[in-house]
N, C-alpha and C positions, 0 to 999 in steps of 0.2 A: 436321511439324504447324505450320501457319502461324497467327499471331495475327490475329484479324479486322480489327484496325485498324493492325497493324504488319506489313506484308507480308514484311519481311526477317527477322523474328525467328522463333525456334523456341520453341513453347510446350509444355512437358511438364507432365504432371499429377503432381507429386511434392512432396517436402518435404525440408528439409535442415538439417544442422549440421556444420561442418567447421572444422579448425584447421590451420595450416601450421607446419612446423618448420625446414626447412633451405632454404638458398638454391638457386635453380635457374638453369640456363642456358637459352638459347633452344632448345637441342636437346632439352630435356626435355619430355615430353608431359604434358598436364594435362586431366583431365575436370572440368568446371565446371558446376554447377547452381545456378540462382537460383530460390528459392521466391517466389511472389507470389500475392496475392488483392486484389480491388478494393474490398471493403467497400461503402461508399456513395459511392465516388468518381464524379465526372462522367467520362463517356467520354473527354473531352478530356484528362484527367489520367492515362489509363492508362499512358502511357509513363514515368510517374514511378516505377513499380514493376517495370518489365521492362527487360532489357538487349537492345539491338538489335544486329543484325549489324555488326561492326566496332567496337562499343563495348568498351573495355577496362576490366576491374574486377578487384579482388582486392587483398590487402594486399601491399605491398612487392614482393619478387621474384616473388610469385605473381600479379601483375597481368597479365592476359592477355585476349585476345579469345576468341570461340568459346563463349560461355556458352549453356547450354540454359535456357529458362524453363519452370518447372513450376507449373501452376495448382493451388493447394491446394484440395481439396474441403471442403465443410462437413459435418462429422460423418459420414464414410462408414460404411456399415453392414457393410462387408467390405473386405478388402484391395483396393487399386486394381490394375487390370491392369498387369503389368510393362511398362516402356517402355525402349527402347534409348537410351542416352546416348552421345554421340560426342565424343572429345577434339579438341583443336585440331590434332592430327596424324592423326586418323582412327581411333584405337583406340576400341573400344566396350566398354561394360559394361551391365548390366541393373539398373534401379532399380525397386524395389517399395515403395510406401508402404503399410505394413500398417495404420496407424491414425493419426488426428490429430483433434483437436477441431474445428478450423477454421483458416482463414488470414485475414490482414488486414494492412492497412498500418499504419504508426505512428500516423497520425491519420486515421480513416475518412472523415470528411466534409470535411476540409481537408487533403489530402495534404501531408505535410511530409517532404521527403527529408533525412535526416540527411547530413552531409557534402555540403552543397549545391554545385552547380556541377560535380559529378563523377559519372560513372556509378556510383561506389561508393555514392552516395546511393541510387540505384535498387536496388542490391544489398541495402543494409541497411534499406530502408524496409519492404518486404513480408516477412512471416515466417509460420511455422507456429505454431499454438497447441496445447499439450498441457494436459491437466488438471493440477491441482495435487496430485493424489492418485495416485501411481504404483501403490500396492497395490490400488487399485480396478480396475486392469487395463483400464480403458476410456478411449478417446480420448486416450491418450498420443501424443506424436510418436514414431513407431516406423517405421523404414525399414530396408531391406536393399539393399545394393548387391552384386550377384553378377557372376560372369564377368569379374572384373578380370584383365587380362592381364599386369599388371606383376609382376615377381618381388619387388620391394621398392618401397614407396611411402610417401608422407606424406599424412595426412588433415588438412584444415583445415575447421573448422566455424565458421560465422559465426552469431551469436545476436543476436536483437533482441526488442523487446517493444512492446506497445500503450501509447500515451501515457496513456490514461485508466485503465489497469489495471496500472500499473507496479509498485505495491506497493513492497517493499524491494529488488526487483531480483535476488533470489537464486533459484537453481535447482540442478538436478542433471542429470548426464549419465552414461549407461552405454554404453560401447563394448564390443562383442563379448561381452556378458553378464558383464563384469567388475564390479569394485567401483564403487559410486556415487561420482562426482566432483562436489564442490560448486563452484559458481562464483557470482560477483557481477557484475551488469551495472552500468555507470555510470548514475546517475540521469538521467532525462530524455533530451533529444535528444543523439545522438552527435555529437561535434565531430571525432573522429579515430578511427582504428583503435587498439585497445589489446589486447595479448595477455593472455589469462587464464593466469596461471602458478601460482595458488594459490586457495584457497577464498574469501579475503577481499579481495584486491586487485582492484578493478573492471576489467573488460575486456569485449570484445565478439567475440573469436574465440579458439579454442583449437586447438593443433597436436598431432598424434600422429605420431611418426616411426618409421621402420623396421618398418612393418607388412608382413606376409609372406603372409597368406592370400588366396585368390582371391575371398573375399567378406567383407563386414563388416556388422555390425548396429549400429544407433544408436538410443537412446531419450533423450528430453529432456523435462523438465517443470519448472514453476516451483514454488517453495515458497509455498503459500498463495494463489496466484492463477492464473488460466487463461491469460492472454494473454502468453505468453512461449514462445520456441522458435527453431528455426533459421531464418535468412534465406537460407542457401545453404551449399554445401560444395564443396570441391575435392579431387580425388585426384591427386597429383603423383608421376610416376615418379621413383624414386631411382636415378640412374645413377652414383652416387659410387663404387660398387664396394666400399665399406666396409660389411661385413655382419657385425655382432656376432651372437653366437648368440641364439636365441630363449630364452624362459624355460622352466624345468622345469614339468611338469604332472603330473596324476594321482598325487598322493601316496598312499602306503600306509604307515601307517594314514591313513585319510581325515582331513582337517583337522577339529580341534575335536571329535573323538570320544573316548569314555570306555570304561572297562571292559576295557581291554586286558591281556593276560597279561604276566608279567615277562620273557618271552623274545621280545618283539616285535622284529622286524627292520623296516628301512625300505627302501622302493623308490620309484621314480618314473620318469616318462617323460622322456628327455633332451630338452633344447631343440634346436630346429632348428640344424644346423651347429655344434653344440658338440662339442669334442674331449676336454674333461675338465671336472671340476667341483670346487669347494671345498665340503666338507661341514661345516656348523656344527650342533652338537648339544649340548643341555644343559638346564638349568632356568631360564635367564634368558630372559624374554619378548622381549628385544632382543639376539639373538645377535651377538657381535662376535669379535674375535681370540682371546679367552679360550675361546670355544666351538669354534674351528676344529679339526676333527679331521684335516685334511689334504686334499690334492688327489688325485683318483683318476679313472680312466676308467670304472669300473663304475657302474651305476645302482642299486646296492643298498648298504646299510650295516648292519652288526651292531653295535649299541651295547653289547652284553653284557648281563648280568643287570640288571634294573631293579627298583628298589623302588617302592612305591606313590607316585604323585605325577604332576604335569603336566610334560611335556617339550616343548621348542620346538626346531625345526630349520629350516634354510634351506639351499638348494642354489644356489650361484652358478655359472652356466655360462660356460665360457671357450672362446675360439678366438683365432686370430692377430689378429682385428680388434677384440677387446675382451672385456669381462666384463659379463654380464647378471645382476644380483642377482635371485634368486627371492623369492617371498613367504615370510613366516614362517608355518610350519605348526605345529600343536600336537596332542598327544594325551595321554590320561591312562591310567596303569596303575593298576588297583585295582578297587574294587567298582562296581556300576552307578550311574547317576544315580537320583535319586528318582523314585518313581511320582508321577503327576500326573493332573490332570483327573478328579476323582472324580464319579461319578454315583450317587446324587443330588449336586447341587452342594453344596460345603462351606457349612455354615451355613443350608441350606434348612430351612424349617419347613413344616408341613402336609404332610409326606411320608406317603403312604398306609401304613396298617399292613400292607397286602398289596403292599408295594413291589416284590416280585420280586427280580431280581438286582441287586446292587451291581456297579459296574464301575469300572475305572481304566485308565490308559494306562501301560504298562510303561516304566520308566526305561531310557534308552539304555545299551547295553553291547555290546562287541565279542564277548563270550563269552556262553554260555547263561545265562538268568536264570530264577529262580523267585521266588515271593512268599510271605513269611510274613504270614498274615492275622490281624489282631487285631480283635475286634469285641465290644462289650458296652456297658454303661452307665457304666463307669468313665471319667472324663475323662482319666485318664493310663493308657492301656492297658498292661498288663504280661503276664507269663507266664500269669496266670489268664484272660486274654482271648484267648490264642493259639488260633486255630481250626485251625491246621495250616499246612503248606507245600504249595504247589500251583504248577503251571505256567500254569493258566488265569488270565485277567484278569477273571473275574467270580466273585461269591460270593453264595450264596443264604442269607440270614439266617433264613429261615422267617417265619412270622407274627410280627408285632411287637405290642407293647403300646401302647395308646393313651396320649397325653399323656406321652410318654417321649422323652428326648434320648439318642440313641445316638452312641457314639464309635467310630471305627475308624481303623486305621493299616495301611499296606502297607509292609513292609520288603523291599527288593529284594536278592536274594542271587545271587552268582556265585562262581566258584572263587576269586576274589581277596578276597572279603569280603562284608560286609553293609552296606547303606545304610539307616539308619533313616528312615522316611518321616514326613511331617507327620501330625498328628492331625486328622482330619476329623470333622464332626458333622452330624447332622440330627435333626429333632424331628417326632414324629407328632402329629396333632390330639388334643385331649382328647375324651372321651366327652360328647356333648351333642346334644340334639335341636334346638338353636337356633344351630348354627354359622353364622357369617357366611359367605356364599357369595362367593368371590373369583373374578373373571374378569379375565384378562390380555388386553389389547388391544394388539397389536403391529403394526408395519409402518413405512412411510415417510410422505411428506408427506400423503397422502390419509387416513391413519389419524390423523396429527396433526390434520387437519381444516382445510379452507379454504372452508367454506360461510359466506358472508357473512350477518351478522345484520341489517344496516342497509343502506340506508334503507328505510322502509316502502313507498315508491313504486317500488322497483326489483324487477322480476320475479326470482324465485329467491332472495330473501333470506328469512331466518326471519321477520322482521316482516311481509313481504308475504304469506307463507304463512298466518300467523295472522290477519292482517287480512281475507284473502279466504276463509278457511275456519275460522272460530273454533270450529266444532263438532269437526272432526277433530283440531285442535291445541289443544283447550281445556286439556289437561293441562300444556301448556308454560308457561302463565301463571297467576299468582295475584294477584288484585286489581290487575291492570294491569302487574305486574312479572314477570320470568321466575321461574317457580316454582323453589324450592329444596327438594329432597326430604330428609327426615330418615331415610328407610329405604334410600336408595341413595346411597352415597358414592363419591367419586373421588379418586385420588391420581395426580398427573401432574407429572413433572419436565420442564417445557416446554423443549425444546432442550437437555436435559441440565443446565439451570441450576437456578433456584430451584424448590422443591417447591410445587406448587399442590394444595390439599387442601380437602375440605369436602363439603357436601351437593351432590348432582348438580344442575346447572343449566346454562343456556347460557353460553358463553364459555370453555369448556375446549378450544378448538381451537388452531390454530397461533399465534393471538394472542387477546387478550381480546374481540375483535369477531367471532370465527368459531366455528363448531362443526365437529365431526367425527362419525363414526358413534357415538361414545360417548353422545351425548345421548339418542337414542331407544333405543339398546341398553339403557342403564341404566334408563330409564323402563319399558321392557317387561319386563326381568328383575326389577325391583323389584315390579311388579304381579304377575308370575308367582309369586314366592315369598311375597309378603306379609310379608317379614321382611328383615333386614339383608342388603344386597348391597354389595360393594366392587369398584369397577373400578380396576385398576392399568394405567395407560396408558404404554406404552414405545414411543415412535415418534419417528423423526428423519427429516427430509427428505433426499431424494437418496441413499438407502441401498439397496444391492443385496443379494439373497440370494447372489449369486455370490461376494461378498467380505465385505460388512459383517455380514450376518446369517448368514454361512456356517456350517452346522452342523458340529460337531467331526468327525463320522464322514465328512464329505466331504473332510477333510484341512485342517489349518491349517499355515501355514509356521512358526509359533512354538508352543512348548509352551503359553504363555499370552499371548494378544494384549495388548499394552500401550498402544498408541496408535491413534487413528482412522486407518483405512487398512490396519491389520493384518487379515489374514483372521480373521473371527469376532469382531472387537472389539465390535460392537454386539450380537452374540449374548450375549457375556459381560456387557455393560452391561445388557441386558434382564434377565438373571438377577440381577445385583447389585441392580438397582432393585427387583425383586420381593422379594428378601430384605430390603432396607432398608424397604420399605413394610410388610411383615408384622412386622418387628422393632419398628417404632414405631407400630403400630396403636393402642395405648392412648393415647399422647400426641398423635397426629395426629387421632384421632377420639374425643373425650372420652365420647361416648355409647356407645362399645364396652364391653361387659361381659366381662371376662376369663373369667367362668364359662361364657360361650357358646362361646368358641373360634372357630376359623375353619377352612375347608378350601378348597382350590383346586378350583373347580367347572367351569371351562371356559377355552378359549383362542380368541381371535378374531384373524384375520390379514387385513390388506388392504395389499397391497404389489405391486410388480412393474414399475413404470415404468423404473427404471434397468436392470433385466434385459432389458426389451423392446428398449431402444435399444442393447444390447451383445450382438452375435450370439453370442459365446462363452458368455455367461451364459444367454442364452435357450436355447441348445442343451442345457445341463445343468440347466435349471430343474426339470424333472420329477424327475430323480434327486435333486437337492438338496432338493426339497420333501418327498419321501418321508423322506429322512434328517432333515430339520428337524423334522417331526412326531414321529418316533420319538425323536430326541435331546431335544427339549423335554420330552417325557413322562419320559424317563429323568432329565433334569436336575432336574425338579421332583419326581420320585419319585412320579408318579401314573400308573400304567399305564392305557391306554385313556382318558385325559382327553378329554372331548368337545372337538372341534377344528373350528371353522368358518372357511372361507376365502371371502372376497369377492374375485372376480376383478378383474384390472386392466383393466376394460372401458372406460376413459375415452378417447374420441376420436371416437365417433360412426361408426366404421367397422364395417359389419356383418360383415366378414371377421375371424375370430378371429386374434389374434397368436399366435406360438409360445408365449409365456408363458401366455396365457389357456388355450390348449389343454392345456398342462402342468398348470395348476391344475385344470381340469375333469377331468383324468385321475385325480385323487385319489378320485373317486367311481366309478372303474372297479374294482369289487370283484372282478372276475375276475382282474385284474392284481394288485390289492392287497387280498386278502381280509382282511388284518389291520385294514383301515379300515372294514369293513362294520359299520354301527351306531354308529360313534364319530367319523366324519369326514363333514362335509357341505360342499358347495361351492355358492355363490350366483353365478349368471351375472348380472353387473351391467350388461350392455349396455343393458338396458331402463331403466336409471336415468339415461341420458344425456339432457340437455336442451341444445338448440342455444344458441349465444351470444345470439341474439336474445331468448331467454326466460331469460337468466341474467345475473348481475351483471357478467360479464367474458368476454372471448374468450381463455380460458386452458385449452385442452383437457386438458393434463396434470394440472390441478387440478379436473377436472369443471366447468370454466367457473365455478368458485367458487359453485356452486349449492347452497344449503342444503338444498333438497328432496332432491337426490341423496344427500347425506350422511345425511339423515334416513332415507331409504328403505333405504340400505345398513345402517344400524344396526338398523332395524326387522326387516329380513330376516335379519340375523345372529342377532338374538334369537329369532326364530321357529324357525330351524333349530337353534339351541342347545337350545331347549325340546324339540324333537322328539328330539334325541340323548339328552337327559337322561331323557325319559320312556321311550325305547326301550332304554336301556342295560340294564335288568333287573339281576340280581345281578352283583356284581363278579367279577373273575377268581379271587379267593380268598375265597369267601363266608363260610367259617367265621370268618376274621379279622374281617370286617365285622360279623358277628353278635355275636362276642365283644365287639368294641369298643362296639357299640350297646347291649349289655345289661350292660355293666360287668363282663364275665367276664375275669379276669386270669390265671386258671390255664390250664394247657395243655389240649390236646384230651382227654387221658386223666384230667384232674383232675375233682373234683366240688365246684365252688365253693359250691353251696347246700346240700350235705350231704344230698341227698334220695335218695342211692343210685343216681342216674342220672348217668353221666359227662357232662361238658360237651359232648363231641362227639356223644353220643347225643341229648342234648336238642336240639341244633341239627339233627341229621339227621332225627330223628323229630318235627320241628315243635314245638320247645320242650317236649319231654317227652310230648306227646300221641301215643302210638305208633299208635293207630288201627288196630291189627291186627284183622282180622275172623276170624282163626283159619283152620284148615285146612278145606277143603271138597272132597270128592271130585268130580272132574269127569269121571271115567272109571274103568275098572277098574284102571288103574295110573297115575293122575295126581291130583295134589293142588294146590291153589292157596290163596294168601292175599294180602291187599292191605294196603298202608300208604302213607303219604306220605313223600316225600323231597325234598331241594332239587333244583330244576331244574339248577342249576349246582353241580357237585361237583368243580370243578377242583383243589381242594386236599385231596381225600380219595380213598383207594383202597378199593374194595368187593371183598370176596372171599366167595364162597358155598361152603359145604362140607356134606356129609351124613354121617350115621352110622346104623347099625342098633343100636348098643349104647352110645352116648355115651362110648365109650372110644377107638375108632379112627375118625378122620375122613378123608374123601376129598374131592377137588375135585369140586364139583357142576357139571362141564362136560361130562358125558356120556362122559368118557374113563376116569376112575379107577374101579376096581372092587374089591369085596371078594372077588372070585372067583366071586360069584354074581350080583350086581346092579351096575348103573350107574345114576346119577341125573344128569339134566340140568335146568338151570334156564332157563326162557324168561321174559323180562320184557316186559310190555306196559304202556306208560306213557300215562296220560291227562293231557296237559299243561294241562288247564283247572285242575286242582288246587284246593285250598282258598284259596290266595293267589297273587299274581303270581309269587312266588319258589318255590312248591312245586307238586309234581305228585303225582297218585295213581298208584301203580304196582301192577300185579298180577303176582305171581310164580307161575309154574306149574312144579311139579316133575314130571318124567316119569321113571318107573322102567323100566329095562330089565331083564328077568328077573322071577322070581317076587317078588311084593310081600313084603318082610320083615315080620315080626310088629310091629316098631317102626321108624318112619322119623323121623329127626330132622334138621332143617335148621338151620344157623346162618350168620349173616352177620358178618364181621369188617370193621370200619372202621379205617383207619389214616390218620394225618395226618403227612406227612413232617416 
């Protein structure tokens, strides 16, 4: 491949980072690749970042001709096609650039070759850029070199940075999926080559020796900034003939695992070319000569009976050319790890009284685990709260009481012992007809809100909207200022920093001069209820569903994400912010009346850009979105919580992106019947306004158009209202009825002492049985009518018949007294006396001679 202005050069499309380790002789073969990109360079300066035929570059003994030039693409959407690279002696290998953020020179508009006057300056000027967030999984520098023909080789990775984004110059590198290796670059322009030998001593190249595999993988990224990465790499054949053994691999027990039995044996896979090994074993985390168990040829070791505790071991592989120390591995003998990740989330309030199943993640153990479940209202659960031992990781507490804090604990049990779990808690809402309705608004930058408020003369600003249509937008202002509602409140920790709280008004966007969907959503929902509404906004720019908001059931790399970039970190932050906002509602909103209480009424989601531009995330978005909806409901403890999605339609492209299609699929109720009536999706493509009629040309932020953000919020509110109105009775209606009517006794209790059980009062429409009595409809048929709840998900109905009030038979047409059978046919009129009740006609059909007396009874049971 020839460079358009450099006829003698070879231009490859790749990316690099390499380091050198050992001296080479002219007879040794070298594969050399230079990464480059032009940025805003003038065409006459292109030769400042490429190496021409005959130019020799590389550090010290690795200085050679025959460099391949690889043009680094800008944010590729998929791995680049493999290219063949050729050594200075004709050997070949295959280079595949899996991902990269982009490429650029040291200084884009005024190219500056580090190490001036030498082709090494050309090598070190252009470089690949990776994101600063490796766990995001997107746009890292990520390459594979395969088909390497050398038996043993050295890898040299050269690293550079952008002058304007240099930051502190630190980054990380991962070779062949191993441990992260920290490095520090010299500040500013490079004056010379300097080897990276540790995490803190500045350098610009790193060397890996005695590599043996026919392929290698390399990932590089900067800490806290984007513009850092490989400038090139070299693979150098090692012809020394000195080949120490490879390291051991595949430890059994697996590293850092727990719950192992006392008779655990060790095994591993021998390092390449090893002939024996030294075995170190004990309880010291840094095994030395005191833990040496001896030298052996076998790849197994029996440490003998072990007591409970943590053990550390290391295998050093040996052959005639040297010793290769292995990594220190560990395992623990004893009980399991703690159970973790409770649902509902620990500390959650406003958990529905019909919460359904509680769940948790089982603590790790190498042997079988069961759970002792403790549940009740005692803050220090003990034997009186023990619900039993089980292998399942869910527990059904049954209907819960309103305004009550429940405590629960899961103790994990295996053959080696029991691990006492943490005590978790959640609280149900109080009984009140005036509960504050809480809506959670979550997502990334467009939920933060970038709709500009000013100036009045710019199309698409909020001021422009009001000035040109004061009727439609009259509610937004009061006496010339932005209206502040006293019945709709907002809580927002902008950017994760200071808490913004108060009456809903303009200026709660990504900054104080912008709005997001929250403005009109809050206005519409406040008008809808005519009573207190609280919006809790949890949004951060540049966050993906694939990593940042990743739902727990999609899999997290850590039990509990601890830092930004960990899988699920912003999912956890979202829940923690919700808990914080509800816990401090009285102090943050003085107008709140604790006697009113509050409930979580709905969830709004506007997100997707980061997943759109990351193919792997886009491919799994639909599956992740399904899990996200279900996990959010479980975490909040509100089954079937109304959930509204506004698609990521920003770009003006009429063709739907993969993420948009995935979002729209949430309304495919054939595929997802569980979302029918409780999930709605808004197609936002119609809310796009071109840059010419917007405050900015910034497609990924809806061109900063306030009208777009207004329309998204308005549509989300309209769909939320439809879901609320169509929800009908809850999935466990008796619990709701009991909470709403102050009934604290059980289904079979009689709270008001009127001789009618609580369950019957609910079932027969608050005690009004409305039985019309028996009426003959034929020679052997009788019927009567009454009302019953349309939703009877938490009750079991059983019908029986008798001819003597002593012996009862199932009224299903099968059981007989030897003479007769009775079957019940039910016909329901769903119009009923209320939206939640229906009128049902029961027809009893007798098979055989009609007995002198026929008695029917119905039994109701509530699990």
